[in-house]
C-alpha positions in Angstrom: 29.9 102.2 -31.1 28.7 105.5 -29.7 31.8 107.8 -28.7 32.3 108.2 -25.1 31.6 111.9 -24.1 34.2 113.8 -22.2 33.4 115.1 -18.7 30.8 118.0 -18.8 30.7 117.8 -22.6 27.0 117.2 -22.5 26.2 120.2 -20.4 27.0 123.9 -21.3 26.0 127.0 -19.2 25.7 130.2 -20.8 25.5 133.7 -18.9 22.6 136.0 -19.6 22.8 137.7 -22.9 22.6 141.6 -23.2 19.5 143.4 -24.3 19.0 143.5 -28.2 16.6 146.3 -28.8 17.2 148.3 -31.9 18.6 145.5 -33.9 17.1 145.0 -37.4 16.7 141.2 -37.1 16.6 139.1 -33.9 19.5 136.9 -34.9 22.6 137.8 -36.8 24.0 134.4 -38.1 22.6 132.1 -40.6 22.1 129.4 -38.0 20.5 131.9 -35.8 17.9 133.1 -38.4 17.4 129.6 -39.5 16.4 128.6 -36.1 13.9 131.5 -35.9 12.4 130.6 -39.2 12.0 126.9 -38.1 10.6 128.1 -34.8 8.0 130.3 -36.2 7.0 128.4 -39.4 4.4 129.5 -41.8 1.5 129.5 -39.2 3.0 130.6 -35.8 4.9 133.7 -36.6 1.8 135.9 -36.1 0.9 134.5 -32.5 0.7 137.0 -29.6 2.8 134.8 -27.2 5.7 134.5 -29.7 5.6 138.3 -30.1 5.6 138.8 -26.4 8.5 136.3 -26.1 10.5 138.2 -28.6 10.0 141.3 -26.5 11.1 139.6 -23.2 14.1 138.2 -25.0 15.1 141.6 -26.4 14.7 143.3 -23.0 17.1 140.9 -21.3 14.5 138.9 -19.2 16.1 135.6 -19.8 18.7 134.5 -17.2 21.5 132.1 -17.5 20.8 129.1 -20.1 21.7 125.6 -19.5 21.9 123.4 -22.5 22.0 119.7 -22.4 21.0 116.9 -25.0 17.4 117.5 -25.9 16.7 120.4 -23.5 17.6 124.2 -22.7 16.5 125.5 -19.2 16.6 129.1 -17.9 14.8 131.4 -15.4 12.6 134.1 -17.2 11.6 137.3 -15.6 8.0 138.0 -16.1 5.6 140.6 -14.6 5.9 139.1 -11.2 8.9 139.7 -8.9 10.0 136.0 -8.9 11.2 134.7 -12.3 9.7 131.5 -13.8 11.7 128.4 -14.4 11.3 127.6 -18.1 12.5 124.7 -20.3 12.4 123.7 -23.9 12.6 120.0 -25.0 13.6 119.0 -28.4 14.0 115.4 -29.8 17.6 114.1 -30.0 18.6 112.4 -33.1 18.9 108.5 -33.0 22.1 106.6 -33.5 21.1 105.8 -36.9 20.4 109.4 -37.9 23.7 110.6 -36.4 25.5 107.8 -38.5 23.8 109.1 -41.8 24.5 112.8 -40.9 28.2 112.4 -40.0 28.8 109.9 -43.0 27.3 112.6 -45.2 29.4 115.4 -43.7 32.4 113.2 -43.8 31.9 112.5 -47.5 32.2 116.1 -48.4 35.7 117.5 -48.0 34.5 121.1 -47.3 31.9 120.0 -44.6 34.5 117.7 -43.0 37.2 120.3 -42.9 35.1 122.9 -41.5 33.7 120.7 -38.8 37.2 119.5 -37.8 38.0 123.1 -37.5 35.1 123.6 -35.2 33.2 125.6 -37.7 29.7 124.8 -38.7 29.1 125.3 -42.4 25.9 126.8 -43.3 25.0 124.1 -45.9 25.2 121.3 -43.4 21.4 121.7 -42.9 20.8 121.1 -46.6 23.3 118.0 -46.6 21.4 116.6 -43.6 18.0 116.9 -45.2 19.2 115.5 -48.4 20.4 112.5 -46.4 17.0 112.1 -44.7 17.9 113.8 -41.4 16.3 117.1 -40.3 18.8 119.1 -38.2 16.6 122.1 -37.5 13.4 121.3 -35.6 9.8 121.9 -36.7 7.7 124.0 -34.4 5.7 121.0 -33.1 8.9 119.3 -32.1 9.7 121.9 -29.4 8.0 121.1 -26.1 7.8 124.0 -23.7 7.4 123.8 -19.9 7.1 126.8 -17.5 6.2 127.3 -13.9 3.8 130.2 -14.8 0.1 129.8 -14.8 -0.3 130.4 -18.5 -1.3 127.2 -20.3 -0.3 128.4 -23.8 2.2 126.5 -25.8 4.4 128.1 -25.7 3.8 130.8 -23.1 5.6 134.1 -23.5 8.4 133.0 -21.1 9.0 129.8 -23.1 8.9 131.8 -26.3 11.6 134.2 -24.9 13.8 131.2 -24.2 13.2 129.9 -27.8 14.3 133.2 -29.1 17.4 133.5 -26.9 18.5 130.1 -28.0 18.8 131.7 -31.6 21.1 134.2 -30.2 23.3 131.4 -28.7 23.4 129.8 -32.2 24.8 133.2 -33.3 27.7 132.7 -31.0 28.2 129.0 -31.3 26.1 126.9 -33.7 27.4 123.7 -32.2 24.6 124.4 -29.5 22.1 123.1 -32.0 24.2 119.7 -32.2 24.2 119.6 -28.5 20.5 120.0 -28.3 20.1 117.2 -31.0 22.1 115.0 -28.6 25.9 115.1 -29.2 28.6 117.0 -27.3 31.3 118.8 -29.1 34.3 116.6 -28.2 32.4 113.3 -28.8 31.4 114.7 -32.1 35.0 115.5 -33.0 36.2 112.1 -32.0 33.5 110.6 -34.2 34.4 112.8 -37.2 38.1 112.0 -36.8 37.2 108.3 -36.8 35.1 108.8 -40.0 37.7 110.9 -41.7 40.3 108.0 -41.2 37.8 105.6 -42.6 37.3 107.9 -45.7 41.0 108.4 -46.2 42.8 105.1 -45.9 46.6 104.7 -46.0 48.1 106.2 -49.2 48.8 103.8 -52.2 52.4 103.2 -53.3 53.8 106.0 -55.5 52.8 105.9 -59.1 54.6 106.8 -62.4 55.5 110.5 -62.8 53.1 112.4 -65.1 56.1 113.6 -67.3 57.0 110.1 -68.2 53.5 109.2 -69.1 53.3 112.4 -71.2 56.6 111.6 -73.0 55.5 108.0 -73.7 52.2 109.2 -75.2 53.9 111.9 -77.4 56.3 109.3 -78.8 53.8 107.9 -81.3 52.0 111.2 -82.2 52.8 113.3 -85.3 54.4 116.7 -84.8 52.3 119.8 -84.1 51.3 121.8 -87.2 53.2 125.0 -87.9 51.6 128.2 -86.4 49.6 130.4 -88.7 51.3 133.4 -90.5 51.0 136.8 -88.6 48.4 139.2 -89.6 49.4 142.3 -91.6 47.3 144.7 -89.7 45.1 144.5 -86.4 41.3 144.0 -86.9 38.4 146.3 -85.8 37.0 145.2 -82.5 33.1 145.5 -82.4 32.1 148.3 -80.2 28.7 150.0 -79.5 29.5 153.8 -79.5 28.1 157.0 -80.5 30.8 157.5 -83.2 29.2 154.7 -85.1 25.8 155.2 -86.7 23.4 152.8 -84.9 21.1 150.7 -86.9 17.5 152.3 -87.5 15.4 152.2 -84.4 18.4 151.3 -82.0 19.0 153.5 -79.1 22.8 153.0 -77.9 22.0 154.6 -74.5 18.9 152.3 -73.8 20.9 149.3 -75.0 23.9 150.1 -72.8 21.4 150.4 -69.8 19.7 147.2 -70.6 22.8 145.3 -71.0 24.1 146.5 -67.8 20.8 145.7 -66.0 21.0 142.1 -67.4 24.4 141.6 -66.1 23.5 142.9 -62.8 20.4 140.7 -62.4 22.5 137.8 -63.6 25.1 138.4 -60.8 22.3 138.8 -58.3 20.8 135.5 -59.3 24.1 133.8 -59.1 24.7 135.2 -55.7 21.1 134.3 -54.5 21.8 130.7 -55.7 25.1 130.4 -54.0 24.1 132.0 -50.6 22.6 130.0 -48.0 20.5 132.8 -46.7 19.9 135.9 -48.8 20.2 139.4 -47.2 16.8 140.7 -48.6 14.0 139.0 -50.5 14.2 141.3 -53.5 17.8 140.3 -54.3 16.5 137.7 -56.9 13.6 139.4 -59.0 10.5 137.2 -59.8 10.9 135.3 -63.0 7.6 137.0 -64.2 6.6 140.5 -63.7 3.9 142.7 -64.9 4.9 145.5 -67.4 4.4 148.1 -64.7 6.5 146.4 -62.1 9.2 145.8 -64.5 9.3 149.4 -65.5 9.6 150.1 -61.8 12.4 147.7 -61.4 14.3 149.4 -64.1 13.7 152.8 -62.5 15.0 151.5 -59.3 18.3 150.7 -61.1 19.1 154.5 -61.2 19.1 154.9 -65.1 20.3 158.0 -66.8 18.0 161.0 -66.8 16.9 160.5 -70.4 16.1 156.7 -69.7 14.2 157.6 -66.6 12.2 160.2 -68.5 11.2 157.5 -71.1 10.3 155.1 -68.2 8.0 157.7 -66.8 6.3 158.1 -70.2 5.9 154.3 -70.6 4.7 153.8 -67.0 2.1 156.9 -67.3 3.6 158.1 -64.0 4.9 161.4 -62.9 8.8 161.5 -61.9 7.8 161.8 -58.2 5.4 158.8 -58.6 7.9 156.6 -60.4 10.7 157.6 -57.9 8.4 156.5 -55.0 7.5 153.4 -56.6 11.1 152.7 -57.3 12.0 153.4 -53.8 9.6 150.7 -52.5 11.2 148.2 -55.1 14.5 148.9 -53.8 13.4 148.0 -50.2 11.2 145.1 -50.9 10.9 144.2 -54.5 7.4 143.2 -55.9 6.1 142.3 -52.4 6.6 145.9 -51.3 4.9 147.1 -54.5 1.8 145.2 -53.5 1.2 147.5 -50.4 2.5 150.8 -51.8 -0.9 152.1 -52.9 -3.3 149.2 -51.8 -4.5 148.3 -48.3 -5.7 144.9 -46.9 -7.4 143.7 -43.8 -5.2 141.4 -41.5 -6.6 139.3 -38.8 -7.8 141.7 -35.9 -6.6 139.5 -33.2 -3.1 139.6 -34.7 -3.1 143.5 -34.7 -4.4 143.5 -31.1 -1.3 141.3 -30.3 1.0 143.7 -32.1 -0.4 146.7 -30.4 0.2 144.9 -26.9 3.7 143.9 -28.0 4.5 147.6 -28.7 3.1 148.6 -25.2 5.2 145.9 -23.6 8.4 147.0 -25.5 8.0 150.7 -24.6 6.1 150.4 -21.3 2.4 151.4 -21.2 3.0 154.9 -20.1 5.7 155.7 -22.9 4.4 153.6 -25.8 3.5 155.6 -28.8 -0.1 156.0 -29.8 -1.0 153.7 -32.7 -3.9 154.2 -35.1 -4.7 151.1 -37.0 -6.4 151.3 -40.6 -6.3 148.0 -42.4 -2.7 146.9 -42.5 -1.4 150.4 -41.8 -0.3 151.2 -38.3 0.1 155.0 -38.1 2.0 156.7 -35.2 0.0 159.6 -33.8 2.0 162.9 -33.7 4.7 161.5 -35.9 5.0 161.3 -39.6 5.7 157.6 -39.3 3.7 154.6 -40.3 4.2 150.8 -40.4 2.5 148.5 -43.2 2.1 144.8 -43.0 3.1 143.0 -46.1 0.6 140.6 -47.8 0.5 137.3 -46.0 1.4 138.9 -42.7 5.2 138.2 -42.1 6.9 141.5 -42.7 6.5 145.1 -41.5 7.6 147.8 -43.9 8.4 151.3 -42.5 7.0 154.4 -44.2 7.5 158.2 -43.6 5.2 161.1 -44.8 7.0 163.6 -47.1 5.0 166.6 -48.5 1.7 164.8 -47.7 2.6 161.4 -49.2 3.7 158.3 -47.5 7.2 157.1 -48.8 8.9 153.8 -48.1 11.6 154.3 -45.5 13.6 151.1 -45.1 13.9 147.4 -45.3 11.1 145.2 -43.8 11.5 143.1 -40.7 9.5 140.6 -39.0 9.8 142.2 -35.7 7.4 145.1 -35.4 9.2 146.7 -32.4 12.5 146.6 -34.3 11.0 148.5 -37.3 9.1 151.0 -35.1 12.3 151.6 -33.0 14.4 152.3 -36.0 11.6 154.4 -37.6 11.1 156.7 -34.5 14.8 157.0 -33.5 15.9 159.7 -36.1 12.8 161.8 -35.2 13.8 161.8 -31.5 17.3 163.5 -32.2 
């Protein structure tokens, strides 16, 4: 039986969110970023309307948002004096899908405890997917509606609402469950019922463990006597310069490589356990070219003598290897691909990016941009943006002594990267 919802549990009203310019990523939480990734997908992240929608959302053009099962609505201010009424429809889960999802959540003590404490565990989406239920929507499952004359799906006003919902998920991920059809109180009532079903009345008390252990010991022979003490402590193996190394063995290089191996192992473990890694380079690719691996080692800030040997092995000057190591620190192998090589993105996408920058700054104040391949150079500034291979991330660069140097971590939002890149120059 479906739980009876509490009054107003299936309708939530949220006040307008403040502007979000200057933030490195559009959303901050795992759920917010997961919504953005599900929204953009592999093919929609480069569309002009989505880019304009991000700009509108960042600028605070979205008014109060009302969320009900399967729908979010808001008024979005466009270029006209009167705001447009915009909505976003999303399919609600069927009763069978809810049963599968909540049974899977109740079967895991960690999920159940978090949900009963009104906290959404980040691994719930994976649990749902393994059970055959997709909690986060696909792009084609979002149906936009807007009173504006633009027939695009979505138009920039609906796209702004899409992105603003991601920021609502930052504050309360239960908004996603409401969009999927369940209010919080009815969800909690159902979880309590399933918890009771999974944890029936306790069984009668059993036999104390000490009695069982004593009974088992009764038929066993006595423990053997401990070994005699040693007459003197042994020598602990240690790699040190006081011990002559084996021929061809460099203790300093070995210590550095051992530390690098331990660091990579820890990064890979953190990457495996984290629901959403902070940066894509946290886990190095399993196969690297010799040159890329030398750069990766240089990015680990080795001792001076090791760095000199890496320069010699990579056939690079110290400045060239330092520049390459900086790129690796900001973006791993993906950043290395565009360090010294340009490529030609879709011209329509670049025109949309130029328009997005104009909208974010205003046509009269927007910085002048010169486009060369995947490079967007800001006229009058030693600032440049480079689009990564595949067209998803923008990498900031600054010119130093006539050479372009990587200047920060990449981001999907071109206006965020450009704002951060130009802000220090304006001080």
